[in-house]
N, C-alpha and C positions, 0 to 999 in steps of 0.2 A: 457486544456479544463474545469478544474473543473471549475465552479462558472458558468457555460454557459447550458443555460438549452436548449442540442443541440436533433437529434434525437437520436442520442447512448444513451443520457441520457434517454430520453424516452424508446426506447425500454427495458435498461434495468431494470428498474423501473417495467416496464409492467412484464418482465418475472421473477423477485423477489414478486411482487404483487401477480401473478397468483399463483403461488405457495405456498405462504403462505395464502394462500386466500383458496385452497385445504387442506392446514395443519391442518386450523381451522375448516374448515365448514366438510369433509368425517367424513363416521362412522369407528372407529376405528376398529371394528373388523371386518369388511369385505372392505378393502377399494379396489375401481373402478380404478386405475390408466389409465384406456381409457378415462378418465378426459381432461388427458393430449392431446389426440387428436385433441380435439377443440381448444385446446391454442393459437396454430401457425395461427388460422380464427379469432379469437377473435384479439387478436392482431395485426396480417394483416388480414381486411375484406376484401371484394370485390374480383375482379376479375386485376385488375389494379393493377399494384406495386407501393410501395410508395417511394424505396431506391435505389434499382435496380434493373435491365435489365429484370428480370422473377419475379413475385409476385410465383413462385412455388420455386425457390431458397431462397428468402427472407421468406419463411414459413418453408426450412429444417434448412437453420441459427438459427431461433427463436428455434426449435427442438433440436437441442444440444445444448443450449444457456441452456434451459429446463430441459434438462437430467442434466449440470453439476449445475444448480440450486438445483438438488434436489442432489449434490454431487457426478454421476454418471460418467463413464468416457464419450468420445462420440463414435459413433458407428461406424467401419469401413466404412469405405467408396467404398470398393472393390468386396460388398457381401452383402446381403441383411442380415438385422437385425434390427426385429420390435423394434419399439421406445417404447414398454411399456418390452420388454421383459423378464429384468431385473430388472425391479424398485422395485420391491417388496424387492430388496435389500438392497431400500432406506429407508423401513418401519421398523425403528428401533431408540431407544434412544441412540443405541452407534455408537462409532465413526464409520461413512461410509467412509469418506475422505480417500485418498488413492495416493500420488504422479504418475505424473506431477500435482500439483494444477492449475500451471497457461497453459492455452492451447491455440495454436493458430488451429479456424478451416479453416482448410485450403481450401474448397471452396468459404470460404467468403473472403478471401485473393487476393487482385489485384494487388500483384506479384512487387510490388512498385519497383523501381529503388535503386540499395543498396546505389551508391555514383554517381553523375555525375555535371558533369560541363555544365550550357546552359548560351547562350547567349540570352541577352531580345532584345526587341525590345527600349530600352536606348542606344545602340551603335550607337554612329555617323556616323561612319567607317573613324575615325579623322582622321586626316595628322599624326599626331605622332606615333598611335597605339602603343601604349609602349606593349600590351597582346604579340605580335608577339616578340618584344626584351628580352622579360625578359623570353619568353617561353626556359628551357632548349633540350627538345626533336623536337621544331618547328614543335609541334602541333597545331599554330592555326595560318592561312590564312586570308587576307583581299577578302570578294568573292564579289559580286555585291552590296548586300545590306547590309551586315556588316561581322562582322569577323565569321568566320565560324572555330568549334573544329573536331578536326578528332580524334575520342573518340579512337580507332584504336591505335594512338599514343598517349596519352593524361597519362601522371604519375600522374594527380592528386597535384599534388604539392601544387598547389592554390597562384601560383604565380601573374600570369592573374588578378584574382579576385581584389585581390593589388594595381596590378599596375592600372586598369582602371579606368581614373578620371571621368566616367559617373555612376560607380557601375553596370555598364552592364551586367557582370559575373557573375554569380551565382551558387553557390557550394548547393548541397540538396540531401539527401538522405532518405534512409527507415525511417520513424517516429518511428517506433518500436526501430529500432537498434540505432539511435544517442538518445534514452532515455534511453538508456539500456548501466549503466556504466561498468557490469560485462560483455559487448562483446560478450551475450551470443546467439543474433541473429542469426541463419546461414541462406542457402535459403535450398529449397529441388530440386528434380531434375527437377521440372517445373517453377524454380524461387521464389517461393512462402516462406516467411517467416517460418523458423523452429527454434524451440526452444532450444537449447545445453544444456536440463535438468543436465548434471555435472557442466556447467558455473552457469546457474541459480540459483541466489540467492533470489527468490522470492518476488523480491521490490513489482510486480505489477507494473512499471510505464511504462511497453509497454502496460499494459493495458488501459490505460486512454489515452496514445501519440498515438493509432493508429486511422486515422480517419474514417475507413472501419469497426469500431467494429468487428474485426477477430480474437480479445483475450478475451479468457473469463476465470476468475478464479471459481472455485468449492466453493462448499455455503456449508452450514449446518443448514440453517434454517428452513428445514423440520422434522430435528429430533431434533433439539431445541424446535418445537415449539408438534414435540409428545411428548417428555417428557413433556411438559408443564400441556399436555392434559391427560397425564396418570397419572398426580398429582403428580408428582416428584416435590422436594423442586429446585428449583432454581434459582439463585442468579445471578442478573447482577452484572459485574463491569464494568465501564464505564471510558476510557480512558480520560484526561482532553482536549484534542481534541476538545471534542462533542460540546463547548460553541458556539453559534450562527450555527450551521452545518444545522438545520431544520427551518432556518426563525425567523425570530426576534420577532414571537408570543411563541414561542418555548423557554421559558426562562430554565434555568437548574431544578427547581421546577420543572416545569410542565414536561420537559422528564423524572423527575423520577419517576411522578403520571402515565405519558403514560406505563413507563414500567410496574408498578401494574396494570394497566389495562392487558396490553398483557400478564398477566399472571404469573410474575417474585414475589419469596416472597419479594426481597427486591434488595434493589442498594446500592452499593460501590461505592468509588472513585479511581481510578487505584492508584492516586498520592498519596493514603496512600503507594501502594507498592514503588514507588519512592522514598517516603523518607524513607524506610526500604532498597533501593538498596544505597540509599545517604551516608547513615551513615554503611553501608559496606564498601561500597570503597572509604570510606575518609580513615577507617582503613587500608585498605590494600595501600593504599596511602603511607601513614604513616611508616609501619611497611615493608614495601618493597622496595621505591621508592626514591633513587637512589640505594642504595647500594647491592639490590639482583634482580633487575629487574631496565632496563635503565628507561622506563614509565610506566604509566597505563591509559588502553585503557580503553574506558567504555564500558559496555555491554550491554545496552539497546534496540541500535537497534539491532534485531537480525539479518537483513540483510548486515548490516554494520561491526558486527561479523561474521557471516558466508563469508564472502568477505575476511576481513583480514587474516583470518585462511587460507582459502584458497589460497588466492593470495601469503601470505607474512607467511608461515607457520614456520618459526625463529621466527614470534615475539609474534607466538602464546601465549606463556608463558607470556608475557606483557598485553594479555586483562583480562580485571575482570572476575571474577569467581562469581559475584554475579547473583542471578536469575535477570531475567527482571522483572519492575513493574505487570507487567501480572500475573507472576507466584506469585511473593511474595505479592498478595495481593489474591490471591487466595489461598494459602497456609492461612492467616486470617481466610480470611471464612470457608474452613476446619476446622478450629480449635474453630469457634464457632460453626457450623452444619456440623458434619463428613459425614450426610448423603448425603449433599446438592450437589446438580450438578452445574458449574460454568460455565457461557459464559462470555469470553472477546467481549465488544463490540469497536472498536477502527476504524483507518483509514487504517489499516494496512493488506494486503496478507500475508507477510512474517510471521505471528504471527499463521498462520492456518497451515502452517508449521513446527516452535516451538511447536504447539499443538498435534503435531504426534511424538515428541520424548519421547521415553520411560520416562525415567527420569520426561517432563513436565506431559503425561498422567496422572495421580494419584491427579492435581490440577485443569486444566484445561480441561472440558468437550466437549466444542463449542469455536468457535470465528466466528463472525461474524463482518464486515462492516457497516457505517453507512448506506451506501445506501442500505446496506439490512435491516439493521432495517428501513430505509424508507417503504421498500417493507410492511414487518412486519404489523406494522401504517398503510399503503393505503388499508392493508386488514382486518381492524379491524376498517375504517372510522373513524379514530383520529382525533378529529379536538381541535386545539389546544385553541382555546378562552372558551371551554367549560370545562376546567380541571381545577382542584384548586391545590392552589401551592402544593407541598408536601418539603420536604429536604433528604439531604443525612442522612444514620445512622452515617457515618465518617465521620472525616474531614481529608482535607491535607495541608499539610502547602503551603505556596505562593513558595515558590522554587520546590516541588514535582509537582504544576502543573503545574509550566514552562520547567518540562521536554517536554513537548509539541511544545516548540517551541527552534529552533537551536541554542546552547549556553545554553541552560539552563540546562541543564545535569551537563557540567562540573561544572556551575555560582554553583549550589546546593552543589557537591560535596565538591569547592573549600569554601564555605558558610560557612561547617561542619567542612572543616581545622583547620579556621580559628578562630572556638571557643574553641580549642584544643589548638592550637599553633599559635595566632594571630602573631607572629612576624616572622611566614613563608612565603616565599613570594613564590608561586606557580605559575608556568608558565602555559596556557594553549595554545594546537591547534586544532583548529576545523572544521570542514569539511562537507559540507551538497551536497548530489547527489555523487554517487559511483567513478564517474570521478573526483571530487576534493577529497574522501577519497585517493584515488590510488594516487595522487600526496602526500599528506600528508604521506600514509607512506612508501611509498620511502624516505621522507624525515628524517622518524624515521628508517630508514632501515642505511641511511648513518650517524646515531649519530648524527641528528642534535633539538633532541629532548627530551637529558637530562632532569628526573629530571621535564618532562611535564606531564599534562593529556590531553589525545587525544579524544575528542570526538567526533565520527562518525554518521552521519546521510546517511540516503539511499536517502530517499526524500527531495525533494529542500525546504528549509524555517523548515524543522525537521517533526517532525508528522504532525502538520498543514497540509503539500503537500503533503500525502500519497494517495493511491489510492483510499482510500475507503470514503474521504470525498466528501463535496457538495458546497464549497463556494471559491471564490479568497482565496490564499495562504494570499496575504498583510492581508486582512479584520478576518481571522480567525486567525491569530497570534496577531493582536489587541486585542481582545474580546478574547484570554487565556491569556493575560498579565491581563488584566480589571479584570475577575475572579479570578486569584492569587492573584492581590493584595487584594479583599475581602476575605480571609483568616485571621482570628486572628491570626495563625501563622507567622511566618516569616522561620524558617527554619525545615530541617528536623527535627533537636536534641530537638526543640518546640514543638514537637508533640508525645505524651505520648503513643500513641497507636502504635508509629513505635518504637518505643524503647524497647516492647516490651521484 
């Protein structure tokens, strides 16, 4: 649903804008969080429900979304807990986030069927009725008007779907579970979706796949804005997938200008950190593959790395030890300004989890998505046409910017290897979405990726398909490639800032 302005898009943006506006306009020394009691009425006005069967239910869901947008957890549903009871904990410039970051709001979930076969009105009750012939458990009979599936007998093998000449039988499941390549979506006692946090890798695809907006992630925009208003030196590092995300008027130069209007001291490209990673992973490959390890798995995507290590721990040593571009860029910022606070702005929910890791905390203070940034821009009523063009302090190479598109990470590493050893042929395996990553890992486990570079991406199309993006994936990919080609530097090795 990315790229479509749906009611879900509207609701999420209203919540982020509401929280951001309060953060910018409140009195810092005597915060009254009672402001948020009225927020649900501003977002859901009047007496008639807009999206569900009850206006009271709609407002209750909005209140939980507001709490998560403040970085707080959901309230218990089985006892009274005032909306603002623990909101003072959010009034900090430090870390407020705690796992779980991705949550199902139980009373927003419609308990969708987990796996169903359904006979549509395409059924012609044909003479051949091959559906009955191929069913191994005789779960299909021909009724008066159409074929009938006995769900108590059905083993969900799907043969009837393949056999029907009219495509009259469809298989459908719970959208959040269908999108989850980590199989982390379970059901609670009422049949509602429930996230198995032991399996979840925080890719966030369930958030953008749920048609009922029942899943949300926590945000740090309140703490970020508080830090800006308290005079902290906050630097923004922005992922290369930002290009085109904010509309045709939002050129890269104007986005930099807008970030400075929001209060950031300066803006750097995360493509710089990608260049650092490319150089490091190329050296890892040359030093270790295939003599010391069978292959090299890239480390750019946090969810892919967690999934690979969690599901195939015996292959963990083959995943690169490089920091992600987010961390590598932040390290460069901290070298320039040791007292700086750094916010990563990108398409990714998993980076929020990475930001909670002990070895990452010294470098990354906040992580927000493009969607959350849109809320901040809305709170400050920023108009793109009124901004003057600005420019990045740093440049990234073409390959570094290309990290945002599936295949770009591996290509950047190969280009570095070729600079050192042009005669070396390096084979690449790549996969986007965790379901495809799982297949790639099984292939590697079987010894079929000897000497390869394995690039894994949790999101379709790569980072341009992340849950925090705002535009259709194909358009986003094309925009990134055009932006990458504008760089005067081709490979990471051409970037003097990355080689320092």
